[in-house]
Each structure stands twice: as C-alpha cells, then as structure tokens.
C-alpha positions as CSV (number, residue, x, y, z in Angstrom):
1,X,7.7,-54.9,1.9
2,X,7.4,-53.4,-1.6
3,X,8.7,-55.4,-4.6
4,X,11.3,-52.7,-5.4
5,X,12.9,-52.6,-1.9
6,X,14.7,-55.9,-1.5
7,X,17.1,-56.0,1.4
8,X,19.4,-58.7,-0.1
9,X,20.4,-56.7,-3.2
10,X,22.8,-53.8,-3.1
11,X,21.9,-50.4,-4.4
12,X,23.0,-49.7,-8.0
13,X,26.0,-47.6,-8.3
14,X,27.2,-45.2,-11.0
15,X,30.3,-46.2,-13.0
16,X,33.4,-45.4,-11.0
17,X,31.7,-44.5,-7.8
18,X,29.0,-45.2,-5.2
19,X,25.4,-44.2,-5.4
20,X,24.8,-40.6,-4.8
21,X,28.3,-39.4,-5.3
22,X,29.4,-37.1,-8.1
23,X,32.4,-38.0,-10.2
24,X,35.1,-35.4,-10.4
25,X,37.4,-34.6,-13.3
26,X,41.0,-35.4,-12.8
27,X,43.9,-33.5,-14.2
28,X,44.3,-30.0,-15.6
29,X,41.6,-28.5,-17.8
30,X,44.3,-27.3,-20.2
31,X,47.7,-28.8,-19.4
32,X,49.4,-27.1,-22.4
33,X,48.5,-23.6,-21.1
34,X,51.4,-21.8,-19.5
35,X,51.0,-20.4,-16.0
36,X,51.5,-16.7,-15.6
37,X,54.4,-16.2,-13.2
38,X,52.7,-13.2,-11.6
39,X,49.6,-15.3,-10.8
40,X,51.8,-18.1,-9.4
41,X,53.0,-15.7,-6.7
42,X,49.6,-14.5,-5.6
43,X,48.5,-15.7,-2.2
44,X,44.8,-15.9,-1.7
45,X,42.9,-15.7,1.7
46,X,39.6,-17.2,2.6
47,X,36.8,-14.9,3.9
48,X,37.4,-16.2,7.4
49,X,41.1,-15.4,7.1
50,X,40.4,-11.9,5.9
51,X,38.0,-11.4,8.7
52,X,40.6,-12.5,11.2
53,X,43.3,-10.1,9.7
54,X,40.9,-7.2,9.7
55,X,39.3,-8.0,13.0
56,X,35.8,-7.9,11.5
57,X,33.0,-10.5,11.0
58,X,32.8,-12.7,7.9
59,X,29.6,-10.9,7.0
60,X,31.4,-7.6,6.9
61,X,34.0,-9.1,4.5
62,X,31.1,-10.5,2.3
63,X,29.6,-7.0,2.2
64,X,32.9,-5.5,1.2
65,X,33.3,-8.1,-1.6
66,X,29.7,-7.7,-2.9
67,X,30.0,-3.9,-2.6
68,X,33.1,-3.8,-4.7
69,X,35.3,-2.4,-1.9
70,X,37.5,-5.6,-1.8
71,X,38.3,-7.5,-4.9
72,X,37.8,-11.3,-4.8
73,X,37.8,-14.4,-7.0
74,X,34.9,-16.8,-6.9
75,X,36.1,-20.4,-6.5
76,X,33.1,-22.7,-6.7
77,X,30.7,-21.4,-4.0
78,X,33.3,-19.5,-2.0
79,X,35.4,-16.4,-2.4
80,X,39.2,-16.0,-2.3
81,X,40.7,-12.5,-1.7
82,X,44.2,-11.7,-2.8
83,X,46.3,-11.0,0.3
84,X,47.8,-7.8,-1.4
85,X,44.2,-6.5,-1.8
86,X,43.6,-6.8,1.9
87,X,46.8,-5.0,2.7
88,X,46.1,-2.3,0.1
89,X,42.6,-1.7,1.5
90,X,44.0,-1.4,5.1
91,X,46.7,1.0,4.0
92,X,44.2,3.2,2.1
93,X,41.8,3.1,5.1
94,X,44.4,4.1,7.6
95,X,43.9,7.5,9.1
96,X,46.2,9.5,11.4
97,X,44.6,10.5,14.6
98,X,45.1,14.1,15.8
C-alpha cells in the first residue's frame, strides 16, 4: 500500500461540506432589489413540458429555441420557455384547412 493511502484516516473535507461537493450560496443575490410584478406572474415550462404540449420531441423544441422561433431563458445548463410564448407560437402557426 502506498504511504499516501492509509485506510484508517478519513479523506479531507472542504470547510462546510464533504470531499468533492461544491458549496452553494444561500439567500438572494440582491435582497433589496424589488421584484417586477409582471415577472412574478410569468409561468415557465421546461423543454420536456413544451414538447409534451406541442406533441413534438425535445430535440425539436431545442431547435426552435436555438433557431430563435421560440424565446427561452437559460437557467444554468437548461432552458425555460415562457408558457405564453408557447401559446403565442401555436396561435400564430395555426392554419385553417380548406
């Protein structure tokens, strides 16, 4: 066994957590900043939820977002689409058949 790997001693941990875990900030980034009432009422959908509503694949929704056809907000590594944007898109895409 190598001298650095001793089974009787625990692995070192970072302050406030265990080894290998990232610490997350708590609280609001700017608690004094007022919330816009219009934004408080916006309901966001995940890409999977949008795909379900539109009856298309998630890849199709990603293409629409990246192509600029459907507005979205990036949250971390994922996208959130305003529910109203989905309904507006569907209303605009609706066609009357013959």
